[in-house]
C-alpha positions as CSV (number, residue, x, y, z in Angstrom):
1,X,-24.4,-12.6,2.7
2,X,-23.6,-8.8,3.0
3,X,-24.1,-7.1,-0.4
4,X,-20.9,-5.5,-1.4
5,X,-22.3,-2.6,-3.5
6,X,-20.4,0.8,-3.1
7,X,-17.6,-1.0,-1.3
8,X,-14.7,-0.4,-3.9
9,X,-12.0,-0.5,-1.4
10,X,-9.9,-4.1,-1.7
11,X,-8.7,-5.7,1.3
12,X,-5.1,-4.8,1.8
13,X,-2.2,-7.2,2.5
14,X,-0.6,-7.4,6.1
15,X,2.7,-6.4,4.2
16,X,1.2,-3.1,2.9
17,X,-0.2,-2.1,6.5
18,X,3.2,-2.8,7.7
19,X,5.0,-0.8,5.2
20,X,2.5,2.2,5.6
21,X,2.8,2.2,9.5
22,X,6.8,1.9,8.9
23,X,6.5,5.1,6.5
24,X,4.3,6.9,8.7
25,X,6.5,6.5,11.7
26,X,9.5,7.6,9.6
27,X,7.5,10.6,8.5
28,X,6.7,11.7,12.0
29,X,10.4,11.5,13.0
30,X,10.4,8.5,15.1
31,X,13.0,6.9,12.7
32,X,15.2,10.0,11.7
33,X,16.9,10.1,8.3
34,X,20.0,8.1,8.1
35,X,19.0,6.1,11.3
36,X,18.9,2.3,11.4
37,X,15.5,0.8,11.2
38,X,14.7,-2.4,13.9
39,X,16.2,-5.8,12.8
40,X,14.1,-8.2,11.0
41,X,13.5,-10.4,14.1
42,X,12.2,-7.2,15.9
43,X,10.0,-6.2,13.5
44,X,8.6,-9.9,13.1
45,X,8.2,-9.9,16.9
46,X,6.7,-6.4,17.0
47,X,4.1,-7.2,14.2
48,X,3.4,-10.8,14.9
49,X,4.2,-11.9,11.2
50,X,6.5,-14.2,9.3
51,X,9.9,-13.3,7.9
52,X,8.4,-13.1,4.4
53,X,6.0,-10.3,5.3
54,X,8.4,-8.3,6.6
55,X,10.7,-8.5,3.6
56,X,7.8,-7.7,1.4
57,X,7.3,-4.5,3.8
58,X,10.9,-3.7,3.4
59,X,10.8,-4.0,-0.3
60,X,8.0,-1.5,-0.9
61,X,9.8,1.1,1.3
62,X,13.1,0.6,-0.6
63,X,11.3,0.9,-3.9
64,X,9.8,3.9,-2.9
65,X,12.9,5.3,-1.9
66,X,12.0,5.5,1.8
67,X,14.6,3.0,3.1
68,X,18.1,1.9,1.9
69,X,19.6,-1.7,2.6
70,X,23.0,-2.3,3.5
71,X,23.6,-6.3,3.2
72,X,24.6,-7.4,6.4
73,X,24.4,-4.3,8.2
74,X,20.5,-3.6,8.0
75,X,18.1,-1.2,6.5
76,X,18.3,2.7,7.0
77,X,15.9,5.4,6.6
78,X,17.1,7.3,3.3
79,X,18.6,10.8,3.7
Protein backbone atom coordinates (compact mmCIF):
# COMPACT_ATOMS: atom_id res chain seq x y z
CA UNK A 1 0.00 0.00 0.00
CA UNK A 2 1.20 3.51 -0.82
CA UNK A 3 1.63 5.81 2.18
CA UNK A 4 -0.71 8.80 2.22
CA UNK A 5 1.31 11.14 4.43
CA UNK A 6 1.20 14.67 3.13
CA UNK A 7 -1.67 13.83 0.78
CA UNK A 8 -4.30 16.17 2.20
CA UNK A 9 -6.28 16.73 -1.00
CA UNK A 10 -9.43 14.61 -0.90
CA UNK A 11 -10.58 12.90 -4.11
CA UNK A 12 -13.04 14.98 -6.10
CA UNK A 13 -16.39 13.77 -7.28
CA UNK A 14 -17.06 13.72 -11.02
CA UNK A 15 -19.91 16.24 -10.67
CA UNK A 16 -17.48 18.70 -9.03
CA UNK A 17 -15.04 18.28 -11.91
CA UNK A 18 -17.81 18.89 -14.43
CA UNK A 19 -19.09 21.96 -12.57
CA UNK A 20 -15.54 23.36 -12.46
CA UNK A 21 -15.02 22.63 -16.16
CA UNK A 22 -18.27 24.37 -17.11
CA UNK A 23 -17.44 27.31 -14.82
CA UNK A 24 -14.05 27.66 -16.53
CA UNK A 25 -15.68 27.48 -19.96
CA UNK A 26 -18.12 30.21 -18.91
CA UNK A 27 -15.33 32.38 -17.45
CA UNK A 28 -13.30 32.00 -20.66
CA UNK A 29 -16.21 33.31 -22.72
CA UNK A 30 -17.06 30.04 -24.45
CA UNK A 31 -20.56 30.50 -23.02
CA UNK A 32 -21.39 34.21 -22.86
CA UNK A 33 -23.70 35.77 -20.26
CA UNK A 34 -27.30 35.09 -21.22
CA UNK A 35 -26.42 32.17 -23.49
CA UNK A 36 -28.00 28.77 -23.13
CA UNK A 37 -25.82 25.87 -22.02
CA UNK A 38 -25.96 22.57 -23.92
CA UNK A 39 -28.90 20.32 -23.07
CA UNK A 40 -28.70 17.71 -20.34
CA UNK A 41 -28.52 14.99 -23.00
CA UNK A 42 -25.63 16.76 -24.77
CA UNK A 43 -23.75 17.16 -21.48
CA UNK A 44 -24.31 13.49 -20.59
CA UNK A 45 -22.84 12.46 -23.94
CA UNK A 46 -19.97 14.98 -23.77
CA UNK A 47 -18.83 14.01 -20.27
CA UNK A 48 -19.83 10.32 -20.45
CA UNK A 49 -21.77 10.36 -17.18
CA UNK A 50 -25.30 9.71 -15.95
CA UNK A 51 -28.15 12.19 -15.57
CA UNK A 52 -27.83 12.57 -11.77
CA UNK A 53 -24.16 13.57 -12.17
CA UNK A 54 -25.08 16.36 -14.60
CA UNK A 55 -27.96 17.42 -12.32
CA UNK A 56 -25.56 17.78 -9.36
CA UNK A 57 -23.09 19.78 -11.47
CA UNK A 58 -25.91 22.09 -12.61
CA UNK A 59 -27.02 22.48 -9.00
CA UNK A 60 -23.53 23.62 -7.98
CA UNK A 61 -23.42 26.22 -10.77
CA UNK A 62 -26.90 27.47 -9.83
CA UNK A 63 -26.01 27.75 -6.12
CA UNK A 64 -22.85 29.70 -7.00
CA UNK A 65 -24.96 32.09 -9.07
CA UNK A 66 -23.16 31.19 -12.30
CA UNK A 67 -26.28 29.90 -14.05
CA UNK A 68 -30.03 30.34 -13.96
CA UNK A 69 -32.50 27.58 -14.75
CA UNK A 70 -35.78 28.22 -16.53
CA UNK A 71 -37.87 25.05 -16.07
CA UNK A 72 -38.84 23.54 -19.41
CA UNK A 73 -36.59 25.99 -21.27
CA UNK A 74 -33.01 25.32 -20.21
CA UNK A 75 -30.02 26.47 -18.23
CA UNK A 76 -28.57 29.90 -19.01
CA UNK A 77 -25.38 31.71 -18.00
CA UNK A 78 -26.25 34.37 -15.42
CA UNK A 79 -25.83 37.94 -16.59
